[in-house]
N, C-alpha and C positions, 0 to 999 in steps of 0.2 A: 546868911543870905543878906545881900544888900537890899536897901529899900527900893520900892518900885520906882521905875523911871520911864520916861517916854522914849528914851534912846533904845533903838533895837539892837545897837551894837554893830560891829563890822561884819559884813558878809564875807564869803570866801575871798581871799585876796588881801585881807588885812591881818596883821599880827593880832591874835586874840588878846583882848584886854579882859581877863577873866577875874571874877572875885575869888575869894579863898576857896570856896567849896568847889567851884567849877575847875579851878586850877588843880585842886587835889584829884578830881576825877581824871583830868587830862594826864597828870603825872603818873597815876596808877595805870592808865591805859598804855602809856609809853613804856612803862616798866614791864608790863605783862605781855606786850606785843612788840618786842625789840626788832628794829630793822624794817618794819612794815610801813614804809613811807607813804604809800598810796592810801592805806587805811588811816594812818595818822592825819593825812591831809583832809580826808572826807569827814572825820570826826571833828577836827578843828573848825571846819566850815559850819557845822551845826552848833558846836559849843559857843562859837563866837556870836551867835544870834539869839540863843534861848535864855540868856540871863534874865531879861525882863519877865519872861513867862514863869521861870522858876520863882522869881520874887513875888509875882502876883498869885501864884498857886503853891503855897507852902506844902500842900499835901503831896506834891510831886517829889519834893526833897525827902519828906518823911518816909515815903515808899521807895526811895532810891531808884526812881524811874530812869533817870539818865544813866546811872551805872548799869542798870539792867538792859536798857536799849542798846548800849554800846558793847554788850557782850552777846555773841551769838548763842542762840538756844542749843545749837548742835553744829559741830564741825566734823565732816566725814572726809577722810583722806585714805585713798586706797591705790593699790598698784593695778595697772592695766596691761597684762601681757598679750601680745598678738604676734602673728607671723606675716611677713611681707610675701610678695609673689615668688621670691627665691627660696622661701622656707626659712629665712633668718628670723630669729626671735627678737622682739623689741619689748622694752618695758617702759611704760609711761606712768605718770602719776595723775590720778583722778581726784577731783574735789567736789564736794557739795557743802556749802555753808548755808544752813537753814537758820536764818537770822532772827526772824520774829514772826509769830503766827497769831498775834493778838486780834487781828482783823479778819483772818481767814487762813486757808491753806497757804503754805509757802509758795511763792510764785516768783520766777526769775529765770533767765536764760542760761544756756550752757555755751561756753566759749572753748573752742579748740584752737590753740595758738601756742607757739613756743614761749611766749611771754607769761603764760599763766603760772601763778604761784599763789601762796597763801595770802599775801598782802593784797594782790589784785582781786582775788575772790572775795575777801572780806570787805574791801572798799566797795566793790560792786554790790555785794549783798546789803551792806549798810545803806547805800544810796537807794537801793530798791525798796527798802522799808518805807522811806518817806515818799518816794515816787508813787508807789502803789497806794499809799494812804491818800495822796492828793487826787487820785482818780475817782475817789468815792466808791470804788468797787470793793467787795468783801474779799480781799486778798492780802496775805502777808508778804514778807520779803525774803528772797533767797538768791543765791547765784552758784554756779558750778562750772565745771569744765575739766580740761586736761591740757598738759603741755605737749600736745600732739598737733602737728600741722598737716591738715589734709591736702594742702597744695602739692601738686605733682604726684600724688598717690593715686593708684588705680581704684576703680570702684570696688574691686575685691578686697583691696587692702583697707579701704575706708570701712567697708562692711564688717570685716573681721575685727577692726578696732572698736567700732560701735557696739558690736555684739558683746565683746569682752567688757567694755565699759558698762553697758546696761546689765550684764550678768551680776555685777556687784551692786550697782545703784538701784536696781528695781525694788529691792527690799525696803528702801526708804521712800518710795514714791506711792502715789495714789491720788485719785481725783479729789479726795477730801483731805489729803495729807500734804503732798508736795507735787507741784505741777510745773515742770521745766518747759522751756521754749528754746528757740535758737538764739544765737548771738554770732560774734565773729567766728568764722570757720564752721558754723553749723547751720546749714540751709536745709532745704526740703529733702535732698539726698540723704544727709546724715540723720535727719529726723525720721525719715522712713525706715532706715535700718534700726534706729533706736526703738521706734514704736513696734516694729516687727519682732524684735527680740523680747520686748516687754510682753507682748501678746503671746509669744511662744512659751515664755517661762510661766506666766500667770494663768494661761488658758482663759483669758478674759478679753473681750473687745471693749476696753475701757477708754473710749475716745478722749475723755476729758483729762487723761493723765499727761498729755503733751499738747502744746499749742504751737501754731505755725505749720500745721499739717497741710498736706495737699488737699485740694478741694474734693478729690475722688474718695478720700478716706478720712473725712471728718473735719477738714479745714474750713476756715471762714474767709469769705470775701473781704478784701481791704486789709487783712492782716499783714500781708507782705508790704503794702504801701504805707501802713499806718504810722510808723515812727517818723518817716520823712514828711508825710502829709501833715501829721499833727504838729511837727516843728514849724512848718510854714503857717499853719493856722494860728499857732501861738504868736508868731511874729506879727501876723495881721492884726491880732487883738492888741498887741503892744503898740503898734503903729496907730491903730484907731484911737487908743487912749490918749495919744498925742495929737490927734486931729489930722492924721495923714494916712497913707496906705502904701502898698507895694507899687502903685502906678508910677512908671517912669524911673524906678529905682534900680541901679546896678546892684547885682547880687553875686557874691562869690561863695562857693561851697567847697569845703575840703572833703576829700574822699571821692570814690567813684563806685562804691558798693551799693547795696540795696537801699540803705537809708539815704545816702547822698542822691542817688538817681531819683528817688521818690520826692525828696525835698526840692530838687531842681524842677521836676515836672509840675509840682503843685505851686511853687513860687511863680513859675511862668504863667500858670493858669490864673493866678491871682493878680497878674499884671506886672510882675517883676521881670527884669531883664538880666538873666543869669549869664555871666560872661566868662566864668572860670571855674574849674574844678581840678582835683589832684588825685594822684595815686602814688604808689611806691616809686614810680619812675620819675616823678616830677609833677608839673602841672601844665594844663592847656589853657590858653587865653584865646577866646573867640569873641572879638568885639561885636560881631553881628548877633550874638546870642547862641548858646549851645543848642545843637540839634539833638534833642533827647532820643529820638528814634535811632539815629546813627550811634550815639553814645551808648545806648543800651545794647545795640548789636555788637559793638566792639568789646564792651566790658563784660556783658553777661552771656552772650552767645559764643563769641570767639575767644573770650578771656585774654584779649590782647591788652597792651598798655596804651596810654593816651597819645603816644607818638603816632600810632596807627590812626587814631581819630583825626589828628591834625593833618596827616598826609591825605586822607580821603576827603576831609572837609574843605581844605584849601582856602582860597579867598581870605587871607589874613589870619586864619587860625594858626597859632604857633605853639609848639611844645617846648617847654623849658626843662631840660633834663636836670633832675636833682633839686629843682627850685621849689619854693613854697608859694602856694596860691595866695598867701597873705601879702605878697608883693604887689598884688593888683588892687588899686584903689576901688572902693565900692561904698554903697550906702548901707547895705545889709550883708552881714557875714554869718554863715551857717557852718560852724565846725562840726563835721559829721564823720570824722575818721576814728580817732582813738584818744585815750587819756593824755593830757598834758602836751598836746601837739601845737597849741597856739601860745606862744611865749609873750612875756611882757614887751619885748622889742617889737614883735608882730603887732601887738595890740596898739602900741603907740604909733606905729606906722599906719594902721587902719584909722586911728583917730585923726591923724594928720590928713588922711585921704578923704575924710568926710563921713565916716561910718556913723550911723544914727541908731542902729539896732543890731544886736548879736544874740543868737539863740543856739544853745548847745544841742545838736542832733545826736552827738555821741555822749558818753558818760564822762564828765569832768574833763573835757578836752582843753579847757583854758587853765593855764597855770595860775597860782595865786597872784603873781605879779600882773598877769594879763587882766584878771578881774579887777584888780585895784586900778589899773589904767582906765578901763572902761567906766568904772564907778566914778573916778575923779573927773572924767570928761563929761559926765551926765549922759552917757550912752545907755539906752534901754537894753538891759542884759537879762536874758531868760536862761536860768540855770537848767542843766540837764534833767534834774528830778522833776521839773515842771514841763520844759519845752519838748522833751522826747518821751513823755509819758504816754503818748498816743499808742505806741506799740503794745505796751503791757495792758493798757485799757482795752484794746481790741482783742488781745488774748483772753481777757476776762469775758468779753462778748462771745468769743469762740467757745469758752467753757459753758456759757449759758445755752448756746445752740446745741452743744453736745449733750447737755443734761436733758434738754427737751426733745432731742432727736429732730431738730429743726435746722433749716438753712435759710438765712436771710439774703435779700438781694444786696448787690453792691451799693445801690443808692441808699437803701435803708441803713446799712451799716455805716456808711460814710456820714450820714446825718447824725447818727449816734456819736461818732467820733468828733464831729464839729461841736456838738453840745458838750461833750466831756472836756474838750480843750478850752471852750469858753468858760466852763465852770472852774477849771483849774486856774485860768488867768484871773478870774474874778476872786477866787480864794486867795491867791498870792497878792493881788492888788489890795484887797480889802484888809487882809491881815497885816500887811506892811503898814497901811495907814493907821490901823488900830494901835499898833505899837510904835507909832511916831516915826516911821521911815517910809513916807509915801514915795511910790515909784521904785522901791527897792525889792525887786521880784525875788532875789536870792533870800533875803531875810523873810519875806512873806512865805516863800515855799517851805523853808526850814521850820518856821514856827507853826504854820498850818498843818504840815505833815506830822510834826512832833506832837501837837496837842491831840490830834485824832488818835494816834497810837497810844499816847500816855493815858488818855481817858479810858480807852478800851482795857489797857493793862490794869488800871485802878479797879475797874468794874469786875475783872476776872480774879482779883485777889493776888496772892503772892505767887506769880508764875515766872 
């Protein structure tokens, strides 16, 4: 171990400068998980910041806590056979990576998308461990999904796939064991089919086994909006720490799904002027400010692309096919699409355009080069494990309501969300300052989350 230092080390976006012990941990991880670039990137982000903690707490090294935290407790991979509407048989691959349960039952979403593979599942599960720890709620970290794309599939096809998926996965779940939620490709339709099959197989109405449910069957108010709302609240806290606010600030959001739409709505309510968002077709720039009601109608009801929004909005709104929303100058940037979507070139362009705050509404949407550019420019940067933790925090609130057979009002639940996001911001800010990196929310998030999990693992013995 190196001697204690006040340097917190580089956050994600800088080449890790690791001491011998941490470099050995990294080398072992690379050897044991070959080709899993997303997972390597997520681990590098944490290893690059926790050196001072390891130096200050030698008991962590003695118990090999870093090595244990980087290794999932359990990885489940299984086949998912199903038939389409023509009777043709398809085979997909399902995953559940139960990463760490030191703080509580495994908690994390299910993603149905062609991009799903072992590396992405492990990266997301690893991030979830620290994100869930930051919420202060008693939940561990996990992630799962399948390389199945529900887009363009009929309700019957999606139902048959979900039933087959849950037929295998159910044996690993339980409200005190592992509690999945939705993610990309898994909304209330998919969650309904999954919960129905779980209920059918187990003969139990175990509401707390899934979160993100519909309000009529055990869901919680604000859960749908929570990730996007929480991201906007985190930005408000970062801006307030710098003596400013959303008022009069131009905001650009990537994505046009649930998280992005909620972030747009809340950023506008907090005084921001949201002028652009994107989808797979390109981006729309609306200098007057995005019309959230029309945008929601186009994207969530009609499932059309942003060209339709621009056509109906008129009056200066323009759709740029195949373009990146990061071409639009702004003061606040909220990447809410998917991992590694905001490049170093995008970041440098945003810095030149006057960006002052960036918060990740998605999981690791900024590349390492992008984070480096924001860091070097002094931009307030909220990493996903802090800025988008509102979703899983509200899932934990849903679990509370299920356990007590209760249902809270929207206003009460949103107040809880605001409190949680303020606490997360304070933990990141204060921890970064404690370790000599004031204003570095990435370092603060990594260290605060790591210490909470590590202390629990120490208390529980060799697990």
